[in-house]
TORGU-916454 format. One record per residue: chain; x, y, z of N, C-alpha, C, O in turn; residue number from 0. Coordinates in Angstrom, 2 decimals, always signed. Layout:
+-------+---------+---------+---------+---------+---------+---------+---------+---------+---------+---------+---------+---------+------+
| chain |     npx |     npy |     npz |    capx |    capy |    capz |     cpx |     cpy |     cpz |     opx |     opy |     opz | resi |
+-------+---------+---------+---------+---------+---------+---------+---------+---------+---------+---------+---------+---------+------+
|     A |       X |       Y |       Z |       X |       Y |       Z |       X |       Y |       Z |       X |       Y |       Z |  NUM |
...
+-------+---------+---------+---------+---------+---------+---------+---------+---------+---------+---------+---------+---------+------+
***
This chain:
+-------+---------+---------+---------+---------+---------+---------+---------+---------+---------+---------+---------+---------+------+
| chain |     npx |     npy |     npz |    capx |    capy |    capz |     cpx |     cpy |     cpz |     opx |     opy |     opz | resi |
+-------+---------+---------+---------+---------+---------+---------+---------+---------+---------+---------+---------+---------+------+
|     A |  -35.45 |  -34.68 |   +0.36 |  -33.99 |  -34.68 |   +0.57 |  -33.57 |  -35.88 |   +1.28 |  -34.23 |  -36.44 |   +2.16 |    0 |
|     A |  -32.23 |  -36.29 |   +0.75 |  -31.83 |  -38.06 |   +1.35 |  -31.74 |  -37.49 |   +2.88 |  -31.68 |  -36.34 |   +3.32 |    1 |
|     A |  -31.75 |  -38.64 |   +3.44 |  -31.49 |  -39.01 |   +4.92 |  -29.79 |  -38.45 |   +5.40 |  -28.73 |  -38.92 |   +4.98 |    2 |
|     A |  -29.94 |  -37.51 |   +6.22 |  -28.35 |  -37.41 |   +6.61 |  -28.03 |  -38.63 |   +7.25 |  -28.83 |  -39.23 |   +7.96 |    3 |
|     A |  -26.78 |  -39.02 |   +6.97 |  -25.94 |  -40.00 |   +7.47 |  -25.33 |  -39.62 |   +8.97 |  -24.62 |  -38.68 |   +9.34 |    4 |
|     A |  -25.94 |  -40.80 |   +9.69 |  -25.57 |  -40.56 |  +11.26 |  -24.08 |  -40.46 |  +10.80 |  -23.43 |  -39.42 |  +10.91 |    5 |
|     A |  -23.59 |  -41.62 |  +10.27 |  -21.95 |  -42.17 |  +10.20 |  -21.24 |  -40.39 |  +10.02 |  -20.46 |  -39.77 |  +10.75 |    6 |
|     A |  -21.83 |  -40.06 |   +8.89 |  -20.91 |  -38.60 |   +8.47 |  -21.02 |  -37.95 |   +9.76 |  -20.01 |  -37.89 |  +10.47 |    7 |
|     A |  -21.97 |  -37.53 |  +10.09 |  -22.26 |  -36.76 |  +11.46 |  -21.19 |  -36.68 |  +12.61 |  -20.70 |  -35.71 |  +13.19 |    8 |
|     A |  -20.98 |  -38.11 |  +12.74 |  -20.16 |  -38.74 |  +14.00 |  -18.73 |  -38.57 |  +13.45 |  -17.81 |  -38.53 |  +14.26 |    9 |
|     A |  -18.44 |  -38.44 |  +11.92 |  -17.11 |  -38.44 |  +11.71 |  -16.65 |  -36.79 |  +11.63 |  -15.51 |  -36.36 |  +11.78 |   10 |
|     A |  -17.91 |  -35.99 |  +11.35 |  -17.33 |  -34.52 |  +11.40 |  -17.31 |  -34.05 |  +12.97 |  -16.49 |  -33.23 |  +13.39 |   11 |
|     A |  -18.34 |  -34.67 |  +13.80 |  -17.92 |  -34.51 |  +15.08 |  -16.87 |  -34.84 |  +16.05 |  -16.62 |  -34.30 |  +17.13 |   12 |
|     A |  -16.21 |  -36.02 |  +15.35 |  -15.06 |  -36.07 |  +16.13 |  -13.54 |  -35.74 |  +15.21 |  -12.48 |  -36.26 |  +15.56 |   13 |
|     A |  -13.62 |  -34.88 |  +14.09 |  -12.98 |  -34.45 |  +13.47 |  -12.04 |  -35.33 |  +12.73 |  -10.82 |  -35.19 |  +12.73 |   14 |
|     A |  -12.78 |  -36.38 |  +12.01 |  -12.42 |  -37.84 |  +11.39 |  -12.09 |  -37.54 |  +10.08 |  -11.17 |  -38.06 |   +9.44 |   15 |
|     A |  -13.02 |  -36.50 |   +9.62 |  -12.87 |  -35.97 |   +8.19 |  -11.68 |  -34.82 |   +8.02 |  -11.84 |  -34.07 |   +7.06 |   16 |
|     A |  -10.63 |  -34.64 |   +8.76 |   -9.86 |  -34.13 |   +8.39 |  -10.39 |  -32.16 |   +8.65 |  -11.34 |  -31.85 |   +9.36 |   17 |
|     A |   -9.56 |  -31.20 |   +7.95 |   -9.90 |  -29.90 |   +7.95 |  -10.97 |  -29.85 |   +7.32 |  -11.83 |  -29.02 |   +7.62 |   18 |
|     A |  -11.11 |  -30.65 |   +6.42 |  -12.55 |  -30.28 |   +5.28 |  -13.54 |  -30.62 |   +6.40 |  -14.42 |  -29.77 |   +6.54 |   19 |
|     A |  -13.58 |  -31.51 |   +7.09 |  -14.58 |  -32.34 |   +8.14 |  -14.80 |  -31.18 |   +9.09 |  -15.98 |  -30.90 |   +9.29 |   20 |
|     A |  -13.83 |  -30.41 |   +9.75 |  -14.00 |  -29.69 |  +10.62 |  -14.45 |  -28.28 |   +9.92 |  -14.88 |  -27.49 |  +10.76 |   21 |
|     A |  -14.45 |  -27.94 |   +9.01 |  -15.09 |  -26.88 |   +7.97 |  -16.42 |  -27.27 |   +7.83 |  -17.32 |  -26.44 |   +7.98 |   22 |
|     A |  -16.60 |  -28.22 |   +7.61 |  -18.25 |  -28.43 |   +7.35 |  -18.87 |  -28.80 |   +8.84 |  -20.04 |  -28.59 |   +9.16 |   23 |
|     A |  -18.26 |  -29.15 |   +9.35 |  -19.11 |  -29.16 |  +11.17 |  -19.12 |  -27.65 |  +11.55 |  -20.14 |  -27.40 |  +12.20 |   24 |
|     A |  -18.37 |  -26.64 |  +11.38 |  -18.33 |  -25.44 |  +11.90 |  -19.67 |  -24.69 |  +10.93 |  -20.52 |  -23.87 |  +11.28 |   25 |
|     A |  -19.43 |  -25.34 |   +9.63 |  -20.95 |  -24.57 |   +8.92 |  -22.08 |  -25.07 |   +9.09 |  -23.09 |  -24.42 |   +8.82 |   26 |
|     A |  -22.16 |  -26.32 |   +9.59 |  -23.57 |  -27.06 |  +10.11 |  -23.98 |  -26.25 |  +11.58 |  -25.14 |  -26.00 |  +11.89 |   27 |
|     A |  -22.80 |  -25.91 |  +12.39 |  -22.96 |  -25.42 |  +13.48 |  -23.82 |  -23.85 |  +13.31 |  -24.88 |  -23.56 |  +13.85 |   28 |
|     A |  -23.05 |  -23.05 |  +12.43 |  -24.02 |  -21.68 |  +11.80 |  -25.05 |  -22.13 |  +11.30 |  -26.00 |  -22.01 |  +12.07 |   29 |
|     A |  -25.35 |  -22.71 |  +10.16 |  -26.63 |  -23.09 |   +9.80 |  -27.80 |  -23.39 |  +10.87 |  -28.87 |  -22.80 |  +10.98 |   30 |
|     A |  -27.36 |  -24.40 |  +11.58 |  -28.34 |  -24.62 |  +12.54 |  -28.78 |  -23.48 |  +13.55 |  -29.91 |  -23.38 |  +14.02 |   31 |
|     A |  -27.70 |  -22.61 |  +13.83 |  -27.91 |  -21.79 |  +14.81 |  -28.73 |  -20.53 |  +14.16 |  -29.53 |  -19.90 |  +14.85 |   32 |
|     A |  -28.49 |  -20.19 |  +12.75 |  -29.39 |  -19.51 |  +11.90 |  -28.93 |  -17.94 |  +12.12 |  -28.44 |  -17.58 |  +13.19 |   33 |
|     A |  -29.08 |  -17.31 |  +11.33 |  -28.52 |  -15.84 |  +11.21 |  -29.04 |  -15.32 |  +12.75 |  -30.07 |  -15.66 |  +13.33 |   34 |
|     A |  -28.16 |  -14.54 |  +13.13 |  -28.31 |  -13.62 |  +14.48 |  -29.62 |  -12.89 |  +14.43 |  -29.97 |  -12.56 |  +15.56 |   35 |
|     A |  -30.36 |  -12.58 |  +13.60 |  -31.56 |  -11.81 |  +13.57 |  -32.78 |  -12.79 |  +14.04 |  -33.79 |  -12.42 |  +14.64 |   36 |
|     A |  -32.43 |  -14.22 |  +13.60 |  -33.83 |  -15.02 |  +13.61 |  -33.28 |  -15.86 |  +15.12 |  -34.17 |  -16.62 |  +15.52 |   37 |
|     A |  -32.35 |  -15.88 |  +15.77 |  -31.73 |  -16.59 |  +16.99 |  -33.17 |  -16.41 |  +17.75 |  -34.00 |  -15.54 |  +17.47 |   38 |
|     A |  -33.29 |  -17.37 |  +18.71 |  -34.34 |  -17.18 |  +19.47 |  -35.77 |  -17.75 |  +19.21 |  -36.45 |  -18.36 |  +20.04 |   39 |
|     A |  -36.18 |  -17.43 |  +17.77 |  -37.36 |  -18.28 |  +17.24 |  -37.27 |  -19.63 |  +17.75 |  -36.26 |  -20.01 |  +18.35 |   40 |
|     A |  -38.44 |  -20.50 |  +17.52 |  -38.51 |  -21.68 |  +17.92 |  -38.41 |  -22.52 |  +16.67 |  -38.17 |  -23.70 |  +16.91 |   41 |
|     A |  -38.56 |  -22.10 |  +15.02 |  -37.84 |  -22.85 |  +14.33 |  -36.34 |  -22.52 |  +14.26 |  -35.85 |  -23.65 |  +14.22 |   42 |
|     A |  -35.53 |  -21.83 |  +14.23 |  -34.02 |  -21.55 |  +14.74 |  -33.59 |  -22.41 |  +15.65 |  -32.54 |  -22.98 |  +15.36 |   43 |
|     A |  -34.23 |  -22.75 |  +16.96 |  -33.78 |  -23.77 |  +18.02 |  -33.82 |  -25.06 |  +17.73 |  -33.24 |  -25.90 |  +18.42 |   44 |
|     A |  -34.48 |  -25.32 |  +16.74 |  -34.65 |  -26.76 |  +16.40 |  -33.33 |  -27.38 |  +15.84 |  -32.95 |  -27.34 |  +14.67 |   45 |
|     A |  -32.58 |  -28.06 |  +17.10 |  -31.46 |  -28.88 |  +16.18 |  -30.45 |  -28.53 |  +17.02 |  -29.45 |  -29.25 |  +17.09 |   46 |
|     A |  -30.57 |  -27.32 |  +17.78 |  -29.44 |  -26.84 |  +18.51 |  -28.95 |  -27.89 |  +19.54 |  -27.80 |  -28.33 |  +19.64 |   47 |
|     A |  -30.22 |  -28.27 |  +20.41 |  -29.86 |  -28.96 |  +21.60 |  -29.42 |  -30.40 |  +21.28 |  -28.83 |  -31.11 |  +22.09 |   48 |
|     A |  -29.70 |  -30.72 |  +20.23 |  -28.98 |  -32.22 |  +19.36 |  -27.65 |  -31.64 |  +18.91 |  -26.71 |  -32.33 |  +19.31 |   49 |
|     A |  -27.34 |  -30.67 |  +18.26 |  -26.04 |  -30.32 |  +17.69 |  -25.04 |  -30.53 |  +19.00 |  -24.08 |  -31.30 |  +19.03 |   50 |
|     A |  -25.51 |  -29.60 |  +20.15 |  -24.74 |  -29.65 |  +21.42 |  -24.46 |  -30.86 |  +21.83 |  -23.32 |  -31.27 |  +22.04 |   51 |
|     A |  -25.69 |  -31.61 |  +22.00 |  -25.46 |  -33.05 |  +22.44 |  -24.30 |  -34.11 |  +21.73 |  -23.59 |  -34.90 |  +22.33 |   52 |
|     A |  -24.36 |  -33.88 |  +20.45 |  -23.43 |  -34.67 |  +19.84 |  -21.91 |  -33.77 |  +19.92 |  -20.86 |  -34.37 |  +20.12 |   53 |
|     A |  -21.95 |  -32.58 |  +19.77 |  -20.74 |  -32.22 |  +20.14 |  -19.97 |  -32.69 |  +21.41 |  -18.81 |  -33.08 |  +21.34 |   54 |
|     A |  -20.69 |  -32.64 |  +22.59 |  -20.53 |  -33.31 |  +23.90 |  -19.88 |  -34.77 |  +24.03 |  -18.91 |  -34.99 |  +24.75 |   55 |
|     A |  -20.67 |  -35.98 |  +23.07 |  -20.33 |  -37.03 |  +22.92 |  -20.19 |  -37.64 |  +21.26 |  -20.93 |  -38.53 |  +20.85 |   56 |
|     A |  -19.29 |  -37.11 |  +20.55 |  -19.17 |  -37.21 |  +19.07 |  -19.11 |  -38.57 |  +18.64 |  -19.25 |  -38.91 |  +17.46 |   57 |
|     A |  -18.93 |  -39.31 |  +19.53 |  -19.10 |  -40.69 |  +18.99 |  -20.46 |  -41.30 |  +19.19 |  -20.52 |  -42.46 |  +18.79 |   58 |
|     A |  -21.31 |  -40.93 |  +19.58 |  -22.88 |  -41.50 |  +20.08 |  -23.69 |  -41.27 |  +18.89 |  -24.11 |  -40.15 |  +18.63 |   59 |
|     A |  -23.99 |  -42.63 |  +17.93 |  -24.50 |  -42.33 |  +16.74 |  -25.74 |  -42.24 |  +17.18 |  -26.48 |  -41.85 |  +16.28 |   60 |
|     A |  -26.36 |  -42.44 |  +18.27 |  -27.77 |  -42.41 |  +18.40 |  -27.84 |  -40.51 |  +18.79 |  -28.93 |  -39.92 |  +18.79 |   61 |
|     A |  -27.17 |  -40.15 |  +18.94 |  -27.12 |  -38.56 |  +19.17 |  -27.23 |  -38.38 |  +17.66 |  -28.19 |  -37.69 |  +17.29 |   62 |
|     A |  -26.48 |  -38.84 |  +16.80 |  -26.32 |  -38.37 |  +15.45 |  -27.47 |  -38.21 |  +14.77 |  -27.91 |  -37.29 |  +14.09 |   63 |
|     A |  -27.98 |  -39.50 |  +15.15 |  -29.56 |  -39.82 |  +14.61 |  -30.53 |  -38.98 |  +15.04 |  -31.54 |  -38.87 |  +14.34 |   64 |
|     A |  -30.43 |  -38.26 |  +16.24 |  -31.54 |  -37.47 |  +16.58 |  -31.26 |  -35.94 |  +15.77 |  -32.14 |  -35.20 |  +15.33 |   65 |
|     A |  -30.04 |  -35.75 |  +15.73 |  -29.63 |  -34.62 |  +14.89 |  -30.43 |  -34.73 |  +13.75 |  -31.48 |  -34.13 |  +13.55 |   66 |
|     A |  -29.72 |  -35.75 |  +12.82 |  -30.28 |  -35.99 |  +11.55 |  -31.67 |  -35.59 |  +11.70 |  -31.99 |  -34.42 |  +11.47 |   67 |
|     A |  -32.60 |  -36.52 |  +12.12 |  -33.85 |  -36.30 |  +12.19 |  -34.46 |  -35.20 |  +12.25 |  -35.55 |  -35.07 |  +11.69 |   68 |
|     A |  -33.79 |  -34.03 |  +13.08 |  -34.68 |  -32.79 |  +13.40 |  -34.11 |  -31.82 |  +12.53 |  -34.64 |  -30.71 |  +12.46 |   69 |
|     A |  -32.99 |  -32.14 |  +11.78 |  -32.51 |  -31.32 |  +10.70 |  -33.37 |  -31.57 |   +9.87 |  -34.17 |  -30.67 |   +9.61 |   70 |
|     A |  -33.52 |  -32.85 |   +9.19 |  -34.74 |  -32.94 |   +8.08 |  -36.10 |  -32.59 |   +8.42 |  -36.82 |  -32.26 |   +7.47 |   71 |
|     A |  -36.68 |  -32.60 |   +9.75 |  -38.19 |  -32.25 |   +9.88 |  -37.96 |  -30.52 |   +9.85 |  -38.87 |  -29.85 |   +9.36 |   72 |
|     A |  -36.62 |  -29.77 |  +10.43 |  -36.75 |  -28.63 |   +9.69 |  -36.92 |  -28.24 |   +8.79 |  -37.72 |  -27.37 |   +8.46 |   73 |
|     A |  -36.01 |  -28.93 |   +8.06 |  -36.04 |  -28.65 |   +6.73 |  -37.49 |  -28.81 |   +5.81 |  -37.71 |  -28.13 |   +4.80 |   74 |
|     A |  -38.28 |  -29.69 |   +6.28 |  -39.26 |  -29.73 |   +5.82 |  -40.35 |  -28.69 |   +6.01 |  -41.31 |  -28.60 |   +5.24 |   75 |
|     A |  -40.14 |  -27.70 |   +7.32 |  -41.00 |  -26.64 |   +7.60 |  -40.24 |  -25.31 |   +6.85 |  -41.04 |  -24.51 |   +6.36 |   76 |
|     A |  -39.12 |  -25.05 |   +6.74 |  -38.38 |  -24.06 |   +6.16 |  -37.55 |  -24.03 |   +5.04 |  -36.42 |  -24.52 |   +4.99 |   77 |
|     A |  -38.30 |  -23.27 |   +3.87 |  -37.70 |  -23.96 |   +2.64 |  -36.39 |  -23.42 |   +2.41 |  -35.53 |  -24.09 |   +1.83 |   78 |
|     A |  -36.11 |  -21.85 |   +2.97 |  -34.75 |  -21.72 |   +3.17 |  -33.82 |  -22.58 |   +3.78 |  -32.75 |  -22.92 |   +3.28 |   79 |
|     A |  -34.32 |  -22.99 |   +5.04 |  -33.09 |  -23.89 |   +5.63 |  -33.06 |  -25.03 |   +4.90 |  -31.94 |  -25.54 |   +4.79 |   80 |
|     A |  -34.29 |  -25.79 |   +4.15 |  -33.76 |  -26.95 |   +3.47 |  -32.86 |  -26.58 |   +2.39 |  -31.86 |  -27.29 |   +2.44 |   81 |
|     A |  -32.83 |  -25.52 |   +1.19 |  -31.85 |  -24.87 |   +0.44 |  -30.25 |  -25.01 |   +1.12 |  -29.29 |  -25.44 |   +0.48 |   82 |
|     A |  -30.21 |  -24.71 |   +2.06 |  -29.08 |  -24.34 |   +2.50 |  -28.13 |  -25.68 |   +3.25 |  -26.93 |  -25.91 |   +3.41 |   83 |
|     A |  -29.53 |  -26.46 |   +3.61 |  -29.03 |  -28.00 |   +4.42 |  -28.83 |  -28.94 |   +3.31 |  -28.19 |  -29.99 |   +3.45 |   84 |
|     A |  -29.60 |  -28.42 |   +1.78 |  -29.15 |  -29.47 |   +0.99 |  -27.90 |  -29.00 |   +0.28 |  -27.32 |  -29.84 |   -0.40 |   85 |
|     A |  -27.39 |  -27.73 |   +0.33 |  -26.29 |  -27.65 |   +0.06 |  -25.04 |  -28.05 |   +0.96 |  -24.04 |  -28.60 |   +0.51 |   86 |
|     A |  -25.21 |  -27.76 |   +2.07 |  -24.52 |  -28.27 |   +3.06 |  -24.33 |  -29.89 |   +2.31 |  -23.30 |  -30.18 |   +1.70 |   87 |
|     A |  -25.24 |  -30.65 |   +2.45 |  -25.07 |  -32.01 |   +2.39 |  -24.37 |  -32.59 |   +1.19 |  -23.70 |  -33.63 |   +1.14 |   88 |
|     A |  -24.65 |  -31.76 |   +0.26 |  -24.04 |  -32.19 |   -0.96 |  -22.17 |  -32.09 |   -0.79 |  -21.27 |  -32.86 |   -1.13 |   89 |
|     A |  -22.19 |  -30.94 |   -0.20 |  -20.62 |  -30.84 |   -0.05 |  -20.11 |  -32.06 |   +1.07 |  -19.08 |  -32.71 |   +0.90 |   90 |
|     A |  -20.89 |  -32.22 |   +2.04 |  -20.53 |  -33.28 |   +3.11 |  -20.30 |  -34.95 |   +2.45 |  -19.37 |  -35.71 |   +2.70 |   91 |
|     A |  -21.57 |  -35.20 |   +1.49 |  -21.37 |  -36.45 |   +0.65 |  -20.33 |  -36.34 |   -0.01 |  -19.67 |  -37.38 |   +0.05 |   92 |
|     A |  -19.80 |  -35.43 |   -0.71 |  -18.65 |  -35.49 |   -1.86 |  -17.27 |  -35.33 |   -0.83 |  -16.13 |  -35.56 |   -1.25 |   93 |
|     A |  -17.52 |  -34.93 |   +0.47 |  -16.37 |  -35.27 |   +1.13 |  -15.95 |  -36.82 |   +1.59 |  -14.86 |  -37.40 |   +1.64 |   94 |
|     A |  -17.66 |  -37.33 |   +1.99 |  -17.50 |  -38.49 |   +2.28 |  -17.19 |  -39.63 |   +1.36 |  -16.72 |  -40.74 |   +1.65 |   95 |
|     A |  -17.56 |  -39.12 |   +0.13 |  -17.36 |  -40.52 |   -0.97 |  -16.21 |  -40.46 |   -1.90 |  -15.79 |  -41.19 |   -2.80 |   96 |
|     A |  -15.76 |  -39.13 |   -1.27 |  -14.41 |  -39.16 |   -2.22 |  -14.46 |  -38.72 |   -3.55 |  -13.53 |  -38.82 |   -4.34 |   97 |
|     A |  -15.61 |  -38.20 |   -3.81 |  -16.10 |  -37.61 |   -4.98 |  -15.46 |  -36.00 |   -5.18 |  -15.25 |  -35.18 |   -4.29 |   98 |
|     A |  -15.27 |  -35.89 |   -6.36 |  -14.28 |  -34.23 |   -6.45 |  -13.25 |  -34.37 |   -7.35 |  -12.82 |  -35.48 |   -7.65 |   99 |
|     A |  -12.87 |  -33.48 |   -7.76 |  -11.51 |  -33.68 |   -8.24 |  -10.64 |  -33.51 |   -7.84 |  -10.37 |  -32.57 |   -7.09 |  100 |
|     A |   -9.62 |  -34.70 |   -8.35 |   -8.08 |  -34.42 |   -7.66 |   -7.15 |  -34.53 |   -8.63 |   -7.14 |  -35.60 |   -9.23 |  101 |
|     A |   -6.45 |  -33.80 |   -8.91 |   -5.57 |  -34.01 |  -10.00 |   -3.85 |  -34.04 |   -9.28 |   -3.37 |  -33.33 |   -8.40 |  102 |
|     A |   -3.43 |  -34.85 |   -9.83 |   -1.82 |  -35.28 |   -9.42 |   -1.04 |  -35.12 |  -10.18 |   -1.26 |  -35.61 |  -11.29 |  103 |
|     A |   +0.09 |  -34.46 |  -10.01 |   +1.20 |  -34.30 |  -11.10 |   +2.60 |  -34.25 |  -10.50 |   +2.93 |  -33.68 |   -9.46 |  104 |
|     A |   +3.48 |  -35.05 |  -11.45 |   +4.95 |  -35.03 |  -10.80 |   +5.61 |  -34.55 |  -12.08 |   +5.10 |  -34.90 |  -13.15 |  105 |
|     A |   +6.57 |  -33.87 |  -12.07 |   +7.40 |  -33.26 |  -13.12 |   +8.56 |  -32.93 |  -12.53 |   +8.69 |  -32.65 |  -11.33 |  106 |
|     A |   +9.51 |  -32.95 |  -13.43 |  +11.15 |  -32.40 |  -13.23 |  +11.68 |  -33.30 |  -13.30 |  +12.81 |  -32.89 |  -13.02 |  107 |
|     A |  +11.83 |  -34.63 |  -13.52 |  +12.68 |  -35.66 |  -13.84 |  +12.49 |  -36.87 |  -12.95 |  +11.38 |  -37.12 |  -12.46 |  108 |
|     A |  +13.43 |  -37.54 |  -12.76 |  +13.07 |  -38.89 |  -11.93 |  +13.28 |  -38.60 |  -10.07 |  +14.25 |  -38.15 |   -9.47 |  109 |
|     A |  +11.85 |  -39.10 |   -9.50 |  +12.02 |  -38.92 |   -8.56 |  +12.57 |  -39.95 |   -7.53 |  +12.21 |  -41.13 |   -7.53 |  110 |
|     A |  +13.49 |  -39.42 |   -6.63 |  +14.44 |  -40.30 |   -5.54 |  +14.12 |  -40.48 |   -4.23 |  +14.85 |  -40.92 |   -3.33 |  111 |
|     A |  +12.81 |  -40.05 |   -4.17 |  +12.18 |  -40.20 |   -3.14 |  +10.81 |  -40.91 |   -3.09 |  +10.37 |  -41.21 |   -4.20 |  112 |
|     A |  +10.20 |  -41.17 |   -2.24 |   +8.81 |  -41.13 |   -1.90 |   +8.37 |  -40.23 |   -2.30 |   +8.67 |  -39.05 |   -2.12 |  113 |
|     A |   +7.05 |  -41.02 |   -3.32 |   +6.00 |  -39.77 |   -3.84 |   +4.74 |  -40.73 |   -3.30 |   +4.58 |  -41.95 |   -3.27 |  114 |
|     A |   +3.93 |  -39.61 |   -2.91 |   +2.22 |  -39.85 |   -2.49 |   +1.39 |  -39.00 |   -3.37 |   +1.47 |  -37.77 |   -3.39 |  115 |
|     A |   +0.56 |  -39.75 |   -4.13 |   -0.52 |  -39.19 |   -4.70 |   -1.80 |  -39.69 |   -4.25 |   -1.97 |  -40.81 |   -3.77 |  116 |
|     A |   -2.92 |  -38.58 |   -4.45 |   -4.06 |  -39.15 |   -3.86 |   -4.82 |  -37.72 |   -3.55 |   -4.52 |  -36.59 |   -3.93 |  117 |
|     A |   -5.93 |  -38.18 |   -2.70 |   -6.98 |  -37.08 |   -2.07 |   -6.79 |  -37.20 |   -1.14 |   -6.05 |  -38.14 |   -0.87 |  118 |
|     A |   -7.42 |  -36.18 |   +0.19 |   -7.71 |  -36.41 |   +1.62 |   -7.21 |  -37.14 |   +2.65 |   -7.83 |  -37.79 |   +3.48 |  119 |
|     A |   -5.87 |  -36.95 |   +2.52 |   -4.75 |  -37.89 |   +3.30 |   -5.06 |  -37.18 |   +4.86 |   -5.44 |  -36.02 |   +5.00 |  120 |
|     A |   -4.83 |  -38.08 |   +5.91 |   -4.49 |  -37.63 |   +7.28 |   -4.01 |  -38.62 |   +7.89 |   -4.30 |  -39.79 |   +7.68 |  121 |
|     A |   -3.15 |  -38.15 |   +8.81 |   -2.20 |  -38.82 |   +9.89 |   -0.96 |  -39.51 |   +9.02 |   -0.78 |  -40.71 |   +9.26 |  122 |
|     A |   -0.22 |  -38.97 |   +8.18 |   +0.66 |  -39.71 |   +7.37 |   +1.96 |  -38.88 |   +7.76 |   +1.94 |  -37.66 |   +7.92 |  123 |
|     A |   +2.99 |  -39.60 |   +7.87 |   +4.52 |  -39.30 |   +8.81 |   +4.95 |  -39.44 |   +7.81 |   +4.35 |  -40.29 |   +7.15 |  124 |
|     A |   +5.99 |  -38.83 |   +7.21 |   +7.13 |  -38.79 |   +6.39 |   +8.63 |  -38.89 |   +7.02 |   +8.75 |  -38.34 |   +8.12 |  125 |
|     A |   +9.54 |  -39.38 |   +6.60 |  +10.30 |  -39.88 |   +7.42 |  +10.48 |  -39.92 |   +8.77 |  +11.15 |  -39.18 |   +9.48 |  126 |
|     A |   +9.69 |  -41.03 |   +9.09 |   +9.42 |  -41.46 |  +10.74 |  +10.33 |  -42.79 |  +10.72 |  +10.91 |  -43.27 |   +9.74 |  127 |
|     A |  +10.33 |  -43.22 |  +11.93 |  +10.64 |  -44.60 |  +11.68 |  +10.06 |  -46.17 |  +11.20 |   +9.00 |  -46.67 |  +11.57 |  128 |
|     A |  +10.80 |  -46.63 |  +10.51 |  +10.14 |  -47.97 |  +10.28 |   +9.80 |  -47.74 |   +9.02 |   +9.03 |  -48.62 |   +8.62 |  129 |
|     A |  +10.12 |  -46.65 |   +7.95 |  +10.04 |  -46.42 |   +6.65 |  +11.14 |  -47.23 |   +5.73 |  +11.92 |  -48.00 |   +6.29 |  130 |
|     A |  +11.19 |  -47.07 |   +4.55 |  +12.45 |  -47.80 |   +3.93 |  +13.14 |  -46.49 |   +3.61 |  +12.50 |  -45.44 |   +3.52 |  131 |
|     A |  +14.44 |  -46.57 |   +3.43 |  +15.49 |  -45.72 |   +3.91 |  +15.89 |  -45.36 |   +2.73 |  +16.10 |  -46.29 |   +1.96 |  132 |
|     A |  +16.16 |  -43.79 |   +2.14 |  +16.70 |  -43.46 |   +0.97 |  +18.07 |  -43.94 |   +0.17 |  +19.13 |  -43.92 |   +0.79 |  133 |
|     A |  +18.05 |  -44.31 |   -1.00 |  +19.46 |  -44.91 |   -1.40 |  +20.63 |  -43.54 |   -1.67 |  +21.79 |  -43.77 |   -2.00 |  134 |
+-------+---------+---------+---------+---------+---------+---------+---------+---------+---------+---------+---------+---------+------+
***
């Protein structure tokens, strides 16, 4: 399994990935904490402290690297966790690389105002000050 990017973990911990990033962070939290019936076992506990530490200081790349290392070590020990982590990591990489399907369609004649097409936008304001005025 590929190493988990500390930068991507920081982005998710800080909410930089928008709603998709927040959802992936929540999934990682559930994955690390394990199923309710498995909680309390040493294998499941691996990564919880690092996850909490990164949550408390979400911009700390060192904490993100520590979490990544623990997750990879745990994946080496637990095949079920490895499969779940691999699936999560694939979704996370898709988010970070912008891969994935996007379809933009404009129909209905001439557009007389601004049109924005793309994928994974955040922090955008329409009709705010400083923009071009509509004719």
